[in-house]
Backbone as CSV, one residue per row, in Angstrom:
resi,resn,N_x,N_y,N_z,CA_x,CA_y,CA_z,C_x,C_y,C_z
1,MET,0.836,-0.985,0.024,0.107,0.150,0.029,0.779,1.368,-0.023
2,GLN,0.718,2.172,-0.982,1.316,3.305,-1.009,0.441,4.538,-0.605
3,ILE,0.865,5.238,0.116,0.006,6.593,0.463,0.891,7.822,0.006
4,ARG,0.124,8.446,-0.934,0.950,9.635,-1.349,-0.044,10.854,-1.823
5,LEU,0.451,12.068,-2.055,-0.537,13.263,-2.408,-1.194,12.821,-3.726
6,ILE,-2.492,13.243,-3.773,-3.248,13.260,-4.886,-2.942,13.530,-6.153
7,ARG,-2.848,12.908,-7.169,-2.636,13.687,-8.528,-3.863,14.480,-9.223
8,PRO,-3.727,15.411,-9.800,-5.014,15.919,-10.557,-5.825,14.959,-11.131
9,ASP,-5.318,14.141,-11.950,-6.376,13.158,-12.731,-6.981,12.188,-11.935
10,GLU,-6.650,12.162,-10.634,-7.396,11.209,-9.577,-8.448,11.809,-8.858
11,CYS,-8.713,13.006,-8.787,-9.734,13.713,-8.145,-11.031,13.504,-8.324
12,GLU,-11.398,13.046,-9.586,-12.769,12.523,-9.854,-12.950,11.052,-9.311
13,ALA,-12.015,10.260,-9.546,-12.191,8.859,-8.922,-12.100,8.755,-7.656
14,LEU,-11.518,9.656,-6.758,-11.344,9.714,-5.377,-12.913,10.072,-4.934
15,GLY,-13.415,11.142,-5.475,-14.762,11.832,-5.163,-15.730,10.605,-5.119
16,GLU,-15.686,9.944,-6.188,-16.721,8.754,-6.377,-16.382,7.639,-5.348
17,ILE,-15.046,7.389,-4.978,-14.940,6.568,-3.850,-15.517,6.793,-2.600
18,THR,-15.292,8.277,-2.352,-15.753,8.838,-1.102,-17.221,8.816,-1.118
19,LEU,-17.956,9.252,-2.129,-19.175,9.188,-2.080,-19.926,7.697,-1.811
20,ARG,-19.262,6.793,-2.496,-19.726,5.373,-2.405,-19.473,4.922,-0.928
21,ALA,-18.304,5.134,-0.288,-17.978,4.690,0.995,-19.100,5.364,2.010
22,TYR,-19.447,6.608,1.802,-20.313,7.289,2.766,-21.537,6.866,2.367
23,ARG,-22.062,6.701,1.345,-23.410,6.158,0.954,-23.577,4.399,1.667
24,ASP,-22.482,3.773,1.418,-22.549,2.536,2.125,-22.708,2.532,3.398
25,LEU,-22.327,3.589,4.333,-22.673,3.751,5.533,-23.963,3.938,6.123
26,THR,-24.971,4.431,4.872,-26.193,4.845,5.101,-27.127,4.045,4.372
27,GLY,-26.737,2.724,4.068,-27.566,1.870,3.312,-27.746,2.362,1.870
28,GLY,-27.251,3.225,1.445,-27.187,3.655,0.099,-28.106,4.939,0.079
29,GLU,-28.643,5.461,1.139,-29.565,6.641,1.104,-28.497,7.783,0.621
30,PRO,-29.194,8.817,-0.197,-28.727,9.668,-0.632,-28.308,10.796,0.360
31,LEU,-26.858,11.709,0.133,-26.630,12.369,1.390,-26.956,13.855,1.062
32,ARG,-27.877,14.007,0.002,-28.170,15.400,-0.172,-27.193,16.499,-0.576
33,PRO,-27.086,17.640,-0.233,-25.987,18.652,-0.571,-24.734,18.174,-0.067
34,TYR,-24.548,17.292,0.894,-23.151,16.915,1.287,-22.443,16.206,0.143
35,GLU,-23.359,15.631,-0.824,-22.759,14.842,-1.841,-21.903,15.702,-2.633
36,ASP,-22.264,16.925,-2.878,-21.466,17.827,-3.805,-20.082,17.977,-3.033
37,GLU,-20.147,18.134,-1.970,-18.763,18.381,-1.236,-17.948,17.341,-1.096
38,LEU,-18.632,15.959,-1.128,-17.838,14.766,-1.004,-17.122,14.657,-2.371
39,LEU,-17.758,14.884,-3.271,-17.308,14.808,-4.897,-16.451,15.809,-5.260
40,ASN,-16.213,16.848,-4.672,-15.271,18.004,-5.176,-14.084,17.790,-4.479
41,VAL,-13.403,16.915,-4.886,-11.816,16.615,-4.297,-11.013,17.764,-4.836
42,SER,-11.326,18.436,-5.957,-10.353,19.533,-6.553,-10.532,20.523,-5.785
43,ALA,-11.517,20.935,-5.104,-11.714,22.191,-4.152,-10.972,21.882,-2.755
44,ARG,-11.111,20.808,-2.246,-10.321,20.358,-1.001,-8.768,20.295,-1.317
45,LYS,-8.442,20.074,-2.448,-7.014,19.842,-2.872,-6.500,21.270,-2.718
46,LEU,-7.359,22.205,-3.129,-6.774,23.671,-3.247,-6.716,24.197,-1.880
47,ASP,-7.650,23.786,-1.006,-7.394,24.347,0.379,-6.669,23.678,1.142
48,SER,-6.311,22.508,1.207,-5.820,21.528,2.301,-4.876,20.241,1.739
49,GLU,-4.450,19.274,2.261,-3.833,18.482,1.598,-4.634,17.141,1.327
50,VAL,-4.672,16.422,0.065,-5.648,15.122,0.006,-4.372,14.304,-0.339
51,TYR,-4.536,13.158,0.479,-3.869,11.945,0.373,-4.487,10.745,-0.164
52,VAL,-4.003,9.914,-1.054,-4.795,8.659,-1.515,-3.866,7.393,-1.140
53,ALA,-4.584,6.313,-1.095,-4.085,5.111,-0.757,-4.153,4.425,-2.085
54,VAL,-3.168,3.863,-2.327,-2.897,3.008,-3.830,-2.286,1.653,-3.404
55,ASP,-3.000,0.636,-3.839,-2.599,-0.793,-3.769,-1.422,-0.910,-4.527
56,ASN,-0.859,-2.270,-4.449,0.306,-2.808,-5.188,0.195,-2.976,-6.449
57,ALA,-1.327,-3.061,-6.979,-1.615,-3.272,-8.385,-1.750,-1.691,-9.105
58,GLY,-1.653,-0.632,-8.087,-1.818,0.731,-8.677,-3.201,1.212,-8.757
59,ILE,-4.233,0.379,-7.906,-5.397,0.891,-7.746,-5.688,1.963,-6.639
60,LEU,-6.470,2.912,-6.990,-6.742,3.914,-6.013,-7.836,3.211,-5.127
61,VAL,-7.612,3.255,-3.901,-8.610,2.501,-3.030,-9.309,3.267,-1.793
62,GLY,-8.663,4.748,-1.718,-9.063,5.418,-0.616,-8.537,6.742,-0.620
63,GLY,-8.787,7.580,0.218,-8.216,8.945,0.570,-8.663,9.642,1.827
64,VAL,-7.816,10.871,2.059,-8.447,11.627,3.282,-7.843,13.079,2.849
65,THR,-8.623,13.828,3.545,-8.168,15.186,3.431,-7.648,15.589,4.840
66,TYR,-6.303,16.235,4.825,-5.470,16.765,6.136,-5.564,18.104,6.030
67,VAL,-6.092,18.601,7.084,-6.426,20.151,7.360,-5.444,20.609,8.012
68,PRO,-4.488,21.441,7.568,-3.068,21.838,8.396,-3.294,22.604,9.643
69,ASP,-4.303,23.660,9.457,-4.675,24.558,10.648,-6.034,24.977,10.549
70,SER,-6.514,25.844,11.543,-7.833,26.281,11.786,-8.264,27.396,10.661
71,GLU,-7.296,27.754,9.863,-7.412,28.993,9.192,-8.237,28.467,7.602
72,ARG,-8.163,27.110,7.483,-8.664,26.677,6.181,-9.952,26.601,6.089
73,THR,-10.621,26.746,4.761,-12.099,26.658,4.556,-12.433,25.191,4.973
74,MET,-11.843,23.969,4.789,-12.091,22.778,5.412,-12.288,22.409,6.823
75,SER,-11.477,23.572,7.628,-11.446,23.345,9.008,-12.805,23.222,9.709
76,GLU,-12.923,22.285,10.653,-14.213,22.058,11.390,-13.717,22.305,12.964
77,PHE,-12.683,23.178,13.125,-12.290,23.266,14.371,-11.386,24.706,14.738
78,GLN,-11.529,25.205,15.886,-11.007,26.730,16.260,-9.544,26.470,16.593
79,ASP,-9.282,25.493,17.009,-7.698,25.150,17.624,-6.711,25.856,16.989
80,PRO,-6.093,26.926,17.392,-4.889,27.556,16.719,-3.657,26.554,16.458
81,GLU,-3.622,25.566,17.671,-2.463,24.490,17.490,-3.168,23.109,17.013
82,GLY,-4.245,23.052,16.249,-4.679,21.789,15.723,-4.295,21.704,14.393
83,ALA,-4.545,20.610,13.949,-4.844,20.097,12.544,-6.046,19.069,12.442
84,GLY,-6.661,19.096,11.543,-7.716,18.090,11.054,-7.593,17.144,10.202
85,ILE,-8.546,16.010,10.299,-8.707,14.922,9.379,-10.260,14.903,8.959
86,ARG,-10.458,15.051,7.617,-11.795,15.184,7.081,-11.926,14.192,5.933
87,MET,-13.137,13.493,5.981,-13.504,12.662,4.831,-12.728,11.506,4.451
88,LEU,-12.223,10.920,5.503,-11.708,9.572,5.429,-12.469,8.642,4.734
89,ALA,-12.128,7.987,3.465,-12.839,7.178,2.623,-11.905,5.907,2.138
90,VAL,-12.577,4.674,2.399,-12.114,3.567,1.492,-13.216,2.898,0.947
91,ASP,-12.606,2.607,-0.504,-13.730,1.947,-1.150,-14.121,0.679,-0.505
92,PRO,-15.557,0.511,-0.354,-16.109,-0.875,0.481,-15.321,-1.941,0.162
93,GLN,-15.249,-2.157,-1.427,-14.711,-3.413,-1.650,-13.271,-3.461,-1.233
94,TYR,-12.477,-2.646,-0.571,-11.036,-2.655,-0.182,-10.951,-2.368,1.295
95,GLN,-11.980,-2.227,1.951,-12.032,-1.983,3.468,-11.486,-3.307,4.282
96,GLY,-10.872,-2.945,5.307,-10.206,-4.012,6.115,-8.802,-4.349,5.738
97,LEU,-8.218,-3.859,4.743,-6.875,-3.969,4.168,-5.925,-3.290,4.678
98,GLY,-5.930,-2.270,5.585,-5.120,-1.222,6.232,-5.027,0.248,5.547
99,ALA,-5.794,0.359,4.642,-5.682,1.448,3.923,-6.134,2.796,4.973
100,GLY,-7.326,2.433,5.343,-7.907,3.453,6.352,-6.748,4.023,7.432
101,ARG,-6.116,3.020,8.066,-5.306,3.217,9.069,-4.094,3.906,8.695
102,ALA,-3.639,3.648,7.464,-2.430,4.118,6.965,-2.638,5.474,6.465
103,LEU,-3.941,5.834,6.021,-3.980,7.157,5.649,-4.285,8.365,6.789
104,VAL,-4.760,7.532,8.060,-4.965,8.466,9.185,-3.457,8.567,9.711
105,GLU,-2.574,7.356,9.786,-1.197,7.759,10.196,-0.384,8.740,9.372
106,THR,-0.726,8.946,8.310,0.039,9.606,7.383,-0.629,11.317,7.906
107,CYS,-1.717,11.356,8.208,-2.334,12.685,8.897,-1.711,12.901,10.110
108,ILE,-1.506,12.016,10.808,-0.949,12.232,12.209,0.646,12.556,11.879
109,ALA,1.371,12.059,11.111,2.650,12.235,10.540,2.746,13.722,10.309
110,ARG,1.933,14.211,9.558,2.113,15.411,8.978,1.861,16.562,10.153
111,ALA,0.813,16.103,10.995,0.670,17.114,12.072,1.854,17.385,13.002
112,ARG,2.401,16.203,13.177,3.752,16.098,14.003,4.923,16.957,13.359
113,PHE,4.985,16.730,11.794,5.987,17.314,11.248,5.603,18.848,11.342
114,GLN,4.588,19.258,11.153,3.966,20.872,11.398,4.056,21.264,12.681
115,HIS,4.374,20.685,13.682,4.474,20.804,15.038,3.102,21.349,15.526
116,ARG,2.050,20.450,15.173,0.619,20.799,15.572,0.742,20.216,17.069
117,ARG,-0.278,20.615,17.937,-0.303,19.941,19.247,-1.337,18.808,19.268
118,ARG,-2.518,19.027,18.515,-3.601,18.011,18.531,-3.862,17.878,16.935
119,VAL,-4.672,16.468,16.733,-5.373,16.420,15.557,-6.598,16.056,15.904
120,ILE,-7.690,16.751,15.230,-9.058,16.953,15.640,-9.794,16.310,14.278
121,LEU,-10.892,15.751,14.538,-11.821,14.960,13.621,-13.268,14.793,14.286
122,HIS,-14.194,14.894,13.186,-15.582,14.480,13.543,-15.948,13.192,12.784
123,SER,-16.647,12.437,13.283,-17.300,11.127,13.023,-18.696,11.074,13.089
124,THR,-19.605,10.477,12.558,-21.027,10.077,12.701,-21.143,8.751,13.584
125,PRO,-22.209,8.542,14.229,-22.672,7.334,14.827,-22.422,6.206,13.870
126,VAL,-22.660,6.158,12.773,-22.601,5.040,11.900,-21.153,4.701,11.265
127,MET,-20.219,5.747,11.796,-18.765,5.372,11.250,-18.063,4.547,12.185
128,THR,-18.475,3.477,12.816,-17.861,2.657,13.766,-16.517,1.900,13.438
129,THR,-16.336,1.740,12.141,-15.160,1.240,11.648,-13.983,2.169,11.657
130,ALA,-14.242,3.263,11.276,-13.475,4.464,11.485,-13.028,4.819,12.694
131,GLN,-14.016,4.803,13.588,-13.862,5.283,15.132,-12.960,4.187,15.761
132,ALA,-13.070,3.065,15.430,-12.146,1.949,15.910,-10.939,2.101,15.786
133,ILE,-10.514,2.523,14.349,-9.180,3.102,13.989,-8.602,4.030,14.797
134,TYR,-9.696,5.133,14.922,-8.976,6.438,15.750,-8.828,5.811,17.121
135,LYS,-9.558,5.064,17.844,-9.236,5.007,19.172,-7.937,4.084,19.246
136,ARG,-7.754,3.006,18.320,-6.449,2.224,18.231,-5.206,3.153,18.105
137,LEU,-5.316,4.192,17.701,-4.260,5.272,17.248,-4.298,6.314,18.406
138,GLY,-5.123,5.981,19.511,-5.103,6.991,20.602,-5.820,8.170,20.630
139,PHE,-6.669,8.325,19.555,-7.851,9.639,19.614,-8.552,9.178,20.923
140,GLU,-9.050,10.165,21.616,-10.129,10.191,22.665,-11.459,11.117,22.230
141,SER,-12.355,10.565,22.797,-13.843,11.549,22.407,-13.434,12.763,23.115
142,SER,-14.069,13.769,22.394,-14.057,15.161,22.878,-15.405,15.722,22.844
143,PRO,-16.428,15.381,23.426,-17.841,15.839,23.578,-17.955,17.361,23.596
144,GLU,-16.980,17.961,24.030,-17.078,19.552,24.154,-16.822,20.059,22.756
145,LEU,-16.477,19.270,21.688,-16.281,19.788,20.536,-17.206,19.214,19.453
146,ASP,-18.290,18.356,19.995,-19.082,17.787,19.349,-20.108,18.760,18.556
147,VAL,-20.648,18.435,17.330,-21.400,19.253,16.573,-22.815,18.676,16.359
148,TRP,-23.908,19.475,16.433,-25.479,18.987,16.227,-25.766,19.794,15.038
149,PHE,-26.195,19.141,13.844,-26.804,19.905,12.647,-28.359,19.546,12.916
150,HIS,-29.059,20.751,12.640,-30.464,20.621,12.757,-31.153,21.187,11.431
151,ASP,-30.405,21.640,10.547,-30.865,22.245,9.380,-31.257,21.047,8.332
152,ASP,-32.131,21.448,7.437,-32.572,20.591,6.667,-31.522,19.750,5.834
153,PRO,-31.416,18.675,5.644,-32.404,17.497,5.842,-32.615,17.067,7.311
154,TYR,-31.832,17.601,8.246,-31.964,17.168,9.532,-33.044,18.039,10.426
155,SER,-33.254,17.786,11.492,-34.209,18.480,12.283,-33.858,18.471,13.726
156,THR,-34.601,19.073,14.555,-34.616,19.165,15.981,-34.686,17.714,16.592
157,SER,-35.666,17.195,16.011,-35.978,15.804,16.561,-34.987,14.686,15.878
158,ASN,-34.398,15.100,14.962,-33.572,14.144,14.108,-32.421,14.777,13.693
159,PRO,-31.457,15.088,14.277,-30.261,15.993,14.244,-29.011,15.124,13.560
160,LEU,-28.281,15.637,12.990,-27.110,14.789,12.536,-25.990,15.089,13.545
161,HIS,-25.369,14.263,14.320,-24.455,14.383,15.215,-23.147,14.061,14.832
162,LEU,-22.280,14.981,14.962,-20.774,14.761,14.428,-20.178,14.783,15.765
163,ILE,-19.430,13.583,16.099,-18.820,13.080,17.218,-17.197,13.588,17.050
164,ALA,-16.915,14.250,18.052,-15.268,14.881,17.918,-14.413,13.844,18.597
165,TYR,-13.398,13.496,17.965,-12.235,12.991,18.613,-10.999,13.724,18.394
166,THR,-10.085,13.624,19.320,-8.722,14.344,19.429,-7.795,13.595,19.924
167,LEU,-6.554,13.646,18.985,-5.325,13.118,19.390,-4.413,14.310,19.930
168,SER,-3.810,13.945,20.998,-2.700,14.832,21.452,-1.497,14.376,21.047
169,LEU,-0.597,15.230,20.509,0.650,15.035,20.015,1.767,15.475,20.908
């Protein structure tokens, strides 16, 4: 497995993988406006660092967005000493082979290289496989950073809960 920065010709493929992986978590349910953000890897690449996992046969199997600081558009945190991880996704047919963990470890290594004090990310209740990876790597739940979305398509009675995790470096 090779982890490297994404090439411009891979943005569309990673967008499709990301959308497929996220839809797989919801049983195929459409993700409404968020789908456009998941698909727009080119915009993520302009703002932050996008890494891909490529298997030994050269097949793109997943990717992640590393957010170097809180000043980025992709940032979901306010911590001036933090870095972030967004949109970790591995194609469902390649999950369980170590790509997700390798992508997260790459983000942690980047944060250490950039002398960040923390890595912050958000997950949803259905992302249990990713949460297991985070916990094995030392991330801890940070409920004070949790986010609740009530706007359409969510509601006060059925909000989207983004569960925060932090890794101290």
